[in-house]
C-alpha positions as CSV (number, residue, x, y, z in Angstrom):
1,X,47.4,65.4,70.5
2,X,50.4,63.7,72.2
3,X,53.0,65.8,70.4
4,X,51.7,69.0,72.0
5,X,51.1,67.7,75.5
6,X,54.4,68.8,76.9
7,X,54.3,72.2,75.1
8,X,50.8,72.9,76.4
9,X,51.6,72.1,80.0
10,X,54.8,74.3,79.8
11,X,52.8,77.2,78.3
12,X,50.2,76.9,81.0
13,X,52.9,77.2,83.7
14,X,54.5,80.2,82.0
15,X,51.1,81.9,81.6
16,X,50.3,81.4,85.3
17,X,53.5,83.1,86.2
18,X,53.5,86.0,83.8
19,X,49.9,87.2,83.8
20,X,49.7,88.5,87.4
21,X,52.9,90.5,87.1
22,X,51.9,92.0,83.7
23,X,48.5,93.1,85.0
24,X,49.7,95.2,87.8
25,X,51.6,98.6,87.6
26,X,52.0,98.8,91.4
27,X,51.8,95.9,93.9
28,X,50.2,98.0,96.6
29,X,49.9,101.6,97.8
30,X,53.4,103.0,98.5
31,X,55.2,100.4,96.5
32,X,56.6,102.9,94.0
33,X,58.1,105.2,96.6
34,X,59.7,102.4,98.7
35,X,61.3,100.8,95.6
36,X,59.2,97.6,95.7
37,X,57.8,98.2,92.2
38,X,61.3,98.5,90.8
39,X,62.2,95.1,92.1
40,X,58.9,93.6,91.0
41,X,59.6,94.9,87.5
42,X,63.0,93.2,87.6
43,X,61.3,89.9,88.6
44,X,59.0,90.3,85.6
45,X,62.0,90.8,83.3
46,X,63.5,87.6,84.6
47,X,60.2,85.7,84.0
48,X,60.0,87.1,80.5
49,X,63.5,86.0,79.7
50,X,62.7,82.5,80.8
51,X,59.5,82.5,78.7
52,X,61.5,83.6,75.7
53,X,63.9,80.7,76.1
54,X,61.1,78.2,76.1
55,X,59.3,79.8,73.2
56,X,62.4,79.6,71.0
57,X,62.6,75.9,71.6
58,X,58.9,75.4,70.9
59,X,59.6,76.5,67.3
60,X,56.2,77.5,65.8
61,X,57.3,76.4,62.4
62,X,58.3,72.9,63.4
63,X,55.2,71.1,62.0
64,X,54.6,73.4,59.1
65,X,51.9,76.0,58.3
66,X,48.8,74.0,59.0
67,X,47.8,75.7,62.2
68,X,48.9,79.2,61.4
69,X,46.6,82.1,62.0
70,X,45.3,83.5,58.7
71,X,45.0,87.1,57.6
72,X,46.7,90.3,58.8
73,X,47.6,90.8,62.5
74,X,50.4,92.2,64.6
75,X,51.5,94.3,67.6
76,X,53.0,97.7,68.2
77,X,54.5,99.1,71.4
78,X,56.1,102.4,72.5
79,X,58.0,103.3,75.7
80,X,59.3,106.7,76.6
81,X,61.0,107.9,79.8
82,X,62.2,111.4,80.4
83,X,64.1,112.4,83.6
84,X,64.9,115.8,85.1
85,X,66.4,116.8,88.4
86,X,69.6,115.1,89.5
87,X,69.9,113.5,86.1
88,X,68.9,114.9,82.7
89,X,68.2,112.1,80.2
90,X,65.6,110.4,78.1
91,X,65.0,107.0,76.5
92,X,62.6,106.1,73.6
93,X,61.9,102.6,72.4
94,X,59.4,101.6,69.6
95,X,58.8,98.0,68.6
96,X,56.3,96.3,66.4
97,X,55.6,93.2,64.3
98,X,53.1,92.7,61.4
99,X,52.2,89.3,60.1
100,X,50.2,88.4,57.0
101,X,49.4,84.7,56.4
102,X,47.4,83.5,53.4
103,X,47.2,79.8,52.7
104,X,50.6,78.4,52.1
105,X,52.3,81.9,52.1
106,X,53.4,83.5,55.4
107,X,55.1,86.9,55.8
108,X,56.4,88.8,58.9
109,X,57.9,92.3,59.2
110,X,59.5,93.5,62.5
111,X,60.9,96.9,63.5
112,X,62.6,98.3,66.6
113,X,63.8,101.8,67.2
114,X,65.8,102.8,70.3
115,X,67.2,106.2,71.3
116,X,68.8,107.2,74.6
117,X,70.7,109.9,76.4
118,X,73.2,109.7,79.3
119,X,73.1,111.8,82.4
120,X,74.9,114.6,80.5
121,X,72.3,114.8,77.7
122,X,74.6,113.1,75.2
123,X,73.3,110.3,73.0
124,X,74.3,106.9,74.3
125,X,72.0,104.8,72.0
126,X,70.7,105.3,68.5
127,X,69.7,101.9,67.0
128,X,67.3,101.0,64.2
129,X,66.6,97.4,63.3
130,X,64.2,95.8,60.9
131,X,63.6,92.1,59.9
132,X,61.6,90.3,57.2
133,X,60.7,86.6,57.1
134,X,58.7,84.8,54.4
135,X,57.9,81.2,53.7
136,X,55.9,79.6,50.9
137,X,55.1,75.9,51.2
138,X,54.8,73.9,48.0
139,X,53.9,70.8,50.0
140,X,54.4,69.3,53.4
141,X,58.2,68.9,52.9
142,X,59.4,71.4,50.3
143,X,59.2,75.2,50.8
144,X,60.9,78.4,49.7
145,X,62.0,81.1,52.2
146,X,63.2,84.7,52.2
147,X,65.1,86.4,55.0
148,X,66.0,90.1,55.4
149,X,67.7,92.1,58.1
150,X,68.8,95.7,58.5
151,X,70.7,97.0,61.6
152,X,72.0,100.5,61.9
153,X,73.9,102.0,64.9
154,X,73.9,105.8,64.5
155,X,76.6,106.2,67.2
156,X,79.2,104.5,64.9
157,X,80.0,107.6,62.8
158,X,83.6,108.5,63.5
159,X,82.6,111.4,65.8
160,X,83.2,111.6,69.5
161,X,80.0,111.1,71.4
162,X,81.1,113.0,74.5
163,X,84.2,114.3,76.2
164,X,84.4,111.3,78.5
165,X,84.8,108.8,75.6
166,X,88.2,107.2,75.7
167,X,90.6,107.2,72.7
168,X,90.3,103.4,72.6
169,X,86.5,103.4,72.4
170,X,86.6,106.2,69.9
171,X,89.1,104.4,67.7
172,X,87.0,101.2,67.8
173,X,84.1,103.1,66.1
174,X,86.1,103.3,62.9
175,X,86.2,99.5,62.7
176,X,82.7,98.8,64.0
177,X,79.8,98.4,61.7
178,X,77.4,101.3,61.4
179,X,75.1,99.5,58.9
180,X,74.8,95.8,58.4
181,X,72.1,94.4,56.1
182,X,71.3,91.1,54.5
183,X,68.6,89.9,52.1
184,X,68.6,86.2,51.1
185,X,66.4,83.5,49.7
186,X,66.5,79.9,48.8
187,X,64.8,76.5,49.3
188,X,64.1,74.5,52.4
189,X,63.3,70.9,52.9
190,X,61.8,68.8,55.8
191,X,64.0,65.8,56.0
192,X,62.0,64.3,58.9
193,X,58.5,65.3,60.0
194,X,57.1,62.7,62.4
195,X,55.3,63.0,65.7
196,X,58.5,62.6,67.7
197,X,61.2,63.9,65.3
198,X,61.4,66.8,63.0
199,X,64.4,68.1,61.0
200,X,64.4,70.7,58.4
201,X,67.3,72.3,56.5
202,X,67.5,75.3,54.3
203,X,70.2,77.2,52.4
204,X,70.4,80.1,50.1
205,X,72.2,83.1,48.6
206,X,71.7,86.8,49.0
207,X,73.3,90.2,49.2
208,X,75.1,91.5,52.3
209,X,75.7,95.3,52.7
210,X,78.0,96.7,55.4
211,X,79.4,100.1,56.2
212,X,81.9,100.9,59.0
213,X,82.3,104.1,60.9
214,X,85.4,104.9,58.9
215,X,83.4,104.5,55.6
216,X,80.7,106.7,57.0
217,X,83.3,109.4,57.8
218,X,85.4,108.8,54.7
219,X,88.7,108.4,56.6
220,X,90.4,106.0,59.0
221,X,91.3,106.8,62.6
222,X,94.7,108.0,61.5
223,X,93.2,110.3,58.8
224,X,94.0,108.2,55.8
225,X,91.2,108.1,53.2
226,X,88.9,105.0,53.0
227,X,88.9,103.1,49.7
228,X,85.2,102.6,49.5
229,X,82.1,104.1,51.1
230,X,80.5,100.7,51.8
231,X,80.9,97.0,51.0
232,X,78.3,95.0,49.0
233,X,78.9,91.3,48.2
234,X,77.3,88.0,47.8
235,X,76.3,86.3,51.0
236,X,75.5,82.7,51.9
237,X,73.2,81.3,54.5
238,X,72.5,77.8,55.8
239,X,70.4,76.6,58.7
240,X,69.3,73.4,60.4
241,X,66.5,72.8,62.9
242,X,66.4,69.5,64.7
243,X,63.7,68.4,67.3
244,X,63.4,65.0,68.9
245,X,61.0,64.0,71.7
246,X,62.1,61.0,73.8
247,X,58.8,60.9,75.7
248,X,56.1,63.3,76.8
249,X,58.4,64.8,79.4
250,X,61.7,65.2,77.6
251,X,62.7,66.7,74.2
252,X,65.9,68.1,72.7
253,X,66.6,70.7,70.0
254,X,69.6,71.6,68.0
255,X,69.7,74.9,66.0
256,X,72.6,75.7,63.6
257,X,73.0,78.8,61.5
258,X,75.8,80.0,59.2
259,X,76.2,83.3,57.5
260,X,79.2,84.1,55.2
261,X,80.3,86.4,52.5
262,X,83.4,87.3,50.5
263,X,84.5,90.5,52.3
264,X,82.7,90.2,55.6
265,X,83.5,87.8,58.5
266,X,81.8,84.5,58.7
267,X,79.3,83.9,61.6
268,X,78.3,80.5,62.9
269,X,76.0,79.7,65.8
270,X,74.8,76.5,67.3
271,X,72.4,76.0,70.2
272,X,71.7,72.7,71.8
273,X,68.8,72.6,74.2
274,X,67.3,69.9,76.5
275,X,63.8,70.6,77.8
276,X,62.1,68.4,80.3
277,X,59.1,68.5,82.6
278,X,59.9,67.3,86.1
279,X,56.3,67.4,87.3
280,X,53.1,69.1,86.3
281,X,54.4,72.3,88.0
282,X,58.1,72.2,87.1
283,X,59.7,72.6,83.7
284,X,63.4,73.0,83.0
285,X,65.5,73.9,80.0
286,X,69.3,73.6,79.7
287,X,71.1,75.0,76.7
288,X,74.7,75.2,75.4
289,X,75.4,77.8,72.7
290,X,78.5,78.2,70.6
291,X,79.0,81.4,68.6
292,X,81.9,81.7,66.1
293,X,82.9,85.0,64.5
294,X,85.8,85.0,62.1
295,X,87.2,88.5,62.9
296,X,87.5,88.1,66.7
297,X,90.8,87.4,68.3
298,X,89.1,84.7,70.3
299,X,86.8,83.4,67.7
300,X,84.5,81.2,69.7
301,X,82.3,82.0,72.6
302,X,80.5,79.3,74.6
303,X,77.4,79.9,76.8
304,X,75.6,77.6,79.2
305,X,72.0,78.5,80.0
306,X,69.5,77.1,82.5
307,X,65.9,78.1,82.7
308,X,63.5,76.8,85.3
309,X,59.7,77.5,85.6
310,X,57.8,76.4,88.7
311,X,54.1,77.1,89.1
312,X,52.0,76.6,92.3
C-alpha cells in the first residue's frame, strides 16, 4: 500500500479541484452574457492541463498489468460549434478511445478528428489522428509490445487555403508532412520492479510511411516533378521509463523515446520530472523536456514546466 500513498493523495486533490468545474455549464444566472463562463472554462482548461501532467508521471503501466480493468470499455466525445453574424465559421472535434484487456493481453485504439473554418469560411484545420497500443506480458518482467500511429493534415496539399496565405507559408506546405504513419513492434523488459524503483526498456522495428505536400500534388513549389508519391522505409524505436521514489512525498521520473528511419529525420525526446507533496493539500511537479529533431535548423528545443495543485 505504501507505493500508492502519494499517488492516491495527489489524485484526490486533483479530483476535488476538477469535479465542481466539470459539473457546471454556467456559474450563475447571467454568467454567460457577462463573460464569466468563458473565463471559468479557461480555468477548467488550466486545471485539466495540470491534471494531465500528473497523470503522465503516474504511468499506469509502471507495475505491470495486475490491476488493469478487464474486458471492453472506452469513451467517445463530440464537440461542434457553428457561428453566424459578425463571423461565419464552424469547428468540429471528435475523439474516442476503446480498450480491450484480457488476461495478460491489453489493447487500446484512439481516434481524433478535427475540422475548422476561419472567419472567411475557409478551412483552417483538417486533422485526423489514430493510435494503437498493445502489450502482452509473458511474465512479470518480459513482454511484447506493438505501437501504431497515423497522422494526416489535410491542409498540407500544395493548394492555397485562402487569399491571405503568404507565399512563405504556402511554400512551406510542400515540405511539410501531409501523412505520417508508423507501425512497430518488439520486446520489452523490466530491469527493475521494486516498491521504490521501476525501470523498463523496450526497442523494436517497424515501418514508417510519410507523404509531403509536394508528393501529394506531384510537383515541388517551383513546378519540378517529384520523384516519388510517398516514402516508405524501415523505422526504429527505443524507449526507457524510469521511476524512483525517495520517500512517500518525493518521486522522480525520466522518460526517453527515440524514433528513426532511413529517409525520415530522427526524433528524440527526454522528459525528466520531479514530483513532490509539500502537504496533504499541496502537490507540485517540475519537469525539464528536451526534444531533438534532425531536420530543424536549431535541432534541440528545451522546455521547463511547473505544475502545482492546491486543494482546500
